[in-house]
C-alpha positions as CSV (number, residue, x, y, z in Angstrom):
1,M,27.8,-15.4,-7.3
2,S,29.7,-12.2,-7.5
3,R,30.3,-10.3,-10.7
4,D,33.9,-11.4,-10.8
5,R,33.0,-15.0,-10.3
6,G,30.3,-14.9,-12.9
7,S,32.6,-13.2,-15.4
8,E,35.2,-15.9,-14.9
9,V,32.7,-18.7,-15.2
10,R,31.3,-17.2,-18.5
11,R,34.9,-16.8,-19.9
12,G,35.6,-20.4,-18.8
13,L,32.6,-21.7,-20.7
14,V,33.7,-20.0,-23.9
15,A,37.3,-21.2,-23.5
16,A,36.0,-24.8,-23.0
17,L,34.2,-24.9,-26.4
18,P,37.3,-25.8,-28.5
19,L,38.4,-28.3,-25.9
20,V,35.0,-30.0,-26.0
21,V,35.4,-30.3,-29.8
22,G,38.7,-32.0,-29.3
23,S,37.9,-34.3,-26.3
24,A,34.6,-35.6,-27.5
25,P,36.0,-37.7,-30.4
26,F,38.8,-38.9,-28.2
27,G,36.3,-40.0,-25.6
28,L,34.2,-41.7,-28.3
29,L,37.3,-43.6,-29.3
30,C,38.2,-44.6,-25.8
31,G,34.7,-45.8,-25.0
32,G,34.5,-47.8,-28.2
33,M,37.9,-49.4,-27.8
34,A,37.0,-50.3,-24.2
35,R,33.9,-52.2,-25.3
36,Q,35.7,-53.9,-28.1
37,S,38.3,-55.0,-25.6
38,G,35.7,-56.6,-23.4
39,L,35.3,-54.0,-20.6
40,G,31.9,-53.5,-19.2
41,L,30.0,-50.2,-19.0
42,T,30.7,-49.8,-15.2
43,E,34.4,-50.5,-15.7
44,T,34.7,-48.1,-18.7
45,L,33.0,-45.3,-16.9
46,A,35.0,-45.9,-13.7
47,L,38.2,-45.8,-15.8
48,S,37.2,-42.5,-17.4
49,G,35.9,-41.0,-14.2
50,L,39.0,-41.9,-12.1
51,V,41.8,-41.7,-14.6
52,N,40.5,-38.8,-16.7
53,A,43.4,-39.0,-19.2
54,G,42.8,-40.2,-22.7
55,S,46.3,-41.5,-23.7
56,A,46.8,-43.2,-20.3
57,Q,43.4,-44.9,-20.7
58,L,44.1,-46.2,-24.1
59,V,47.3,-47.7,-22.8
60,G,45.5,-49.1,-19.8
61,I,42.7,-50.6,-21.9
62,G,45.2,-52.4,-24.1
63,M,47.0,-53.8,-21.2
64,L,43.8,-54.9,-19.4
65,S,42.5,-56.6,-22.6
66,A,45.8,-58.5,-22.8
67,G,45.4,-59.8,-19.3
68,T,48.2,-57.7,-17.7
69,A,48.3,-57.8,-13.9
70,W,46.7,-54.7,-12.5
71,P,49.7,-53.4,-10.5
72,L,51.7,-53.2,-13.7
73,V,48.7,-51.4,-15.4
74,V,48.6,-48.9,-12.6
75,A,52.4,-48.3,-12.7
76,T,52.3,-47.8,-16.5
77,V,49.5,-45.3,-16.3
78,L,51.3,-43.4,-13.7
79,V,54.4,-43.2,-15.9
80,V,52.4,-42.1,-18.9
81,N,50.8,-39.3,-16.8
82,A,54.1,-38.3,-15.2
83,R,54.2,-35.2,-17.4
84,H,51.5,-33.7,-15.1
85,L,54.2,-33.1,-12.6
86,F,55.4,-30.3,-14.8
87,Y,51.9,-28.8,-14.8
88,S,51.9,-28.8,-11.0
89,A,55.3,-27.2,-10.8
90,D,54.1,-24.4,-13.1
91,L,50.7,-23.7,-11.6
92,S,51.2,-24.6,-7.9
93,P,52.3,-21.0,-7.0
94,R,49.1,-19.7,-8.5
95,F,47.0,-22.1,-6.4
96,A,49.0,-22.1,-3.2
97,H,46.7,-19.6,-1.5
98,L,43.5,-21.6,-2.1
99,P,41.9,-24.0,0.3
100,T,42.7,-27.7,0.1
101,R,39.4,-28.6,-1.5
102,W,40.0,-26.1,-4.3
103,R,43.6,-27.4,-4.9
104,A,42.4,-31.0,-5.0
105,A,39.6,-30.1,-7.5
106,L,41.9,-28.1,-9.8
107,A,44.6,-30.8,-9.7
108,F,42.1,-33.6,-10.6
109,G,40.9,-31.7,-13.6
110,M,44.3,-30.6,-14.9
111,T,44.5,-32.4,-18.2
112,D,46.8,-31.4,-21.0
113,A,44.3,-29.1,-22.7
114,V,43.0,-27.6,-19.4
115,Y,46.6,-26.8,-18.4
116,A,47.2,-25.0,-21.7
117,V,44.1,-22.9,-21.2
118,A,44.9,-22.2,-17.5
119,A,48.5,-21.2,-18.1
120,G,47.3,-18.8,-20.8
121,R,44.8,-17.3,-18.4
122,Y,47.4,-16.7,-15.7
123,R,49.8,-15.2,-18.3
124,Q,47.3,-12.4,-18.9
125,R,48.1,-9.0,-17.5
126,G,46.6,-8.2,-14.1
127,T,46.0,-11.8,-13.0
128,G,47.1,-12.2,-9.4
129,R,46.3,-13.7,-6.0
130,S,43.3,-11.4,-5.5
131,D,41.3,-12.4,-8.6
132,R,38.9,-15.2,-9.3
133,A,40.8,-16.9,-12.1
134,H,40.4,-20.3,-10.4
135,W,36.7,-20.1,-11.2
136,Y,37.7,-19.9,-14.8
137,V,39.9,-22.9,-14.5
138,V,37.5,-25.1,-12.6
139,T,34.7,-24.2,-15.2
140,V,36.9,-25.3,-18.0
141,S,37.9,-28.5,-16.3
142,A,34.4,-29.4,-15.2
143,T,33.0,-28.8,-18.7
144,V,35.7,-30.9,-20.3
145,Y,35.3,-33.6,-17.7
146,A,31.5,-33.8,-18.3
147,T,32.2,-34.0,-22.0
148,W,34.7,-36.8,-21.5
149,L,32.3,-38.9,-19.5
150,A,29.4,-38.4,-21.9
151,S,31.5,-39.2,-25.0
152,T,33.0,-42.2,-23.3
153,L,29.5,-43.5,-22.5
154,A,28.4,-42.8,-26.1
155,G,31.5,-44.6,-27.5
156,W,30.8,-47.7,-25.3
157,V,27.1,-47.7,-26.2
158,W,27.6,-47.5,-30.0
159,G,31.1,-49.0,-30.1
160,E,30.1,-52.3,-31.6
161,S,28.4,-50.6,-34.5
162,L,31.5,-48.5,-35.2
163,H,34.1,-51.0,-36.4
164,H,37.7,-50.1,-36.5
165,L,37.3,-46.9,-34.6
166,D,41.1,-46.5,-34.4
167,G,41.2,-46.1,-38.1
168,L,38.7,-43.3,-38.4
169,G,41.2,-40.6,-37.6
170,L,39.2,-39.3,-34.6
171,E,42.4,-38.5,-32.8
172,F,43.2,-35.8,-35.3
173,A,40.7,-33.6,-33.5
174,V,42.8,-33.8,-30.4
175,V,46.0,-33.0,-32.3
176,A,44.4,-30.0,-34.0
177,T,43.0,-28.7,-30.7
178,Y,46.4,-28.9,-29.0
179,I,48.1,-27.1,-31.9
180,G,45.7,-24.3,-31.5
181,L,46.4,-24.1,-27.8
182,V,50.1,-24.4,-27.9
183,V,51.0,-22.0,-30.8
184,P,49.9,-18.9,-28.9
185,C,52.3,-19.8,-26.1
186,F,55.3,-19.1,-28.3
187,T,55.4,-15.4,-27.6
188,S,59.2,-15.0,-27.6
189,L,62.4,-16.8,-28.8
190,R,62.9,-18.7,-25.5
191,P,59.6,-20.6,-25.4
192,L,59.9,-21.2,-29.1
193,A,63.4,-22.7,-28.7
194,T,62.3,-24.8,-25.8
195,G,59.3,-26.1,-27.7
196,L,61.4,-27.0,-30.8
197,L,64.0,-28.7,-28.6
198,A,61.2,-30.7,-26.8
199,G,59.7,-31.7,-30.1
200,A,63.0,-32.8,-31.6
201,L,63.8,-34.8,-28.5
202,A,60.4,-36.4,-28.4
203,L,60.8,-37.6,-32.0
204,A,64.3,-39.0,-31.2
205,L,63.2,-40.8,-28.1
206,R,59.9,-42.1,-29.5
207,P,61.0,-45.7,-29.4
208,L,61.0,-45.7,-25.6
209,P,58.0,-47.7,-24.3
210,Y,54.9,-46.3,-22.6
211,Q,55.5,-42.8,-23.9
212,G,58.6,-42.6,-21.9
213,G,60.2,-40.5,-24.6
214,L,57.7,-37.7,-24.1
215,L,58.5,-37.5,-20.4
216,A,62.2,-37.6,-21.0
217,A,62.0,-35.0,-23.8
218,T,60.0,-32.7,-21.5
219,L,62.4,-33.1,-18.6
220,L,65.5,-32.5,-20.8
221,A,63.9,-29.5,-22.5
222,V,62.8,-27.9,-19.2
223,T,66.3,-28.5,-17.8
224,A,67.9,-26.9,-20.8
225,A,65.5,-23.9,-20.6
226,T,66.2,-23.5,-16.9
227,F,69.9,-23.6,-17.4
228,G,69.7,-21.1,-20.2
229,Q,67.6,-18.8,-18.1
230,S,70.1,-19.0,-15.2
231,R,72.9,-17.9,-17.6
232,T,71.0,-15.1,-19.3
233,G,68.7,-13.9,-16.5
234,P,64.9,-14.2,-16.3
235,G,62.7,-12.8,-18.9
236,P,60.0,-10.2,-18.3
237,R,57.5,-11.1,-15.7
238,T,53.8,-10.5,-15.7
239,P,52.9,-8.2,-12.9
240,T,50.5,-9.6,-10.3
241,A,48.1,-7.8,-8.0
242,P,48.8,-8.4,-4.4
243,G,46.2,-9.2,-1.8
244,P,44.4,-12.2,-0.4
245,A,42.1,-14.2,-2.5
246,R,38.8,-15.8,-1.6
247,P,37.4,-18.8,-3.4
């Protein structure tokens, strides 16, 4: 492993630590609720391994335990996770030069928290096509993914002994982690205004089913920010270093 790769891997491991603290309780909650809903260990681990999304899994577990037909479960999970389209739109130019296997791996591991960390890494000065920042991102996502599977397993194994898991407040760790990740992104008035608008719209549209309000709020806020930028001109851009990149 080259010095650049090793440096990015080490930085990724450090950046993943707070995400592990946030994802482990959420995985414990998902595993415990899956067992209490009647899902077997294989089904629970397959759900975590393939979906890799806490909120979507909780929705899916509830629908499966209620006997909902699987096509509707799949469609609902896709709607809940539709916000990931915005992540792709933001980061795809950064990953366009990478081989298909790299883009697939990075896309699979791009959860909410991993996206926040990855976007912050690419905002740093000097990050361009010739660096090894994708090693940083894949290290973060692999660490979080391993934690997610392990905590889901632990939640399923000990789920019956932890009654009323949804009342323990474990989800607060996730909220606290996201707050710590999002606040540093508000570096100027434009992202702050966009974030406040998205938050206000999300609260107003909260009654929409299957977290549809979150998707609609994000879409409306991004549209408003794009329109405002077209009227006022783009903000300062982070310089990038030209040149080909090797995985």
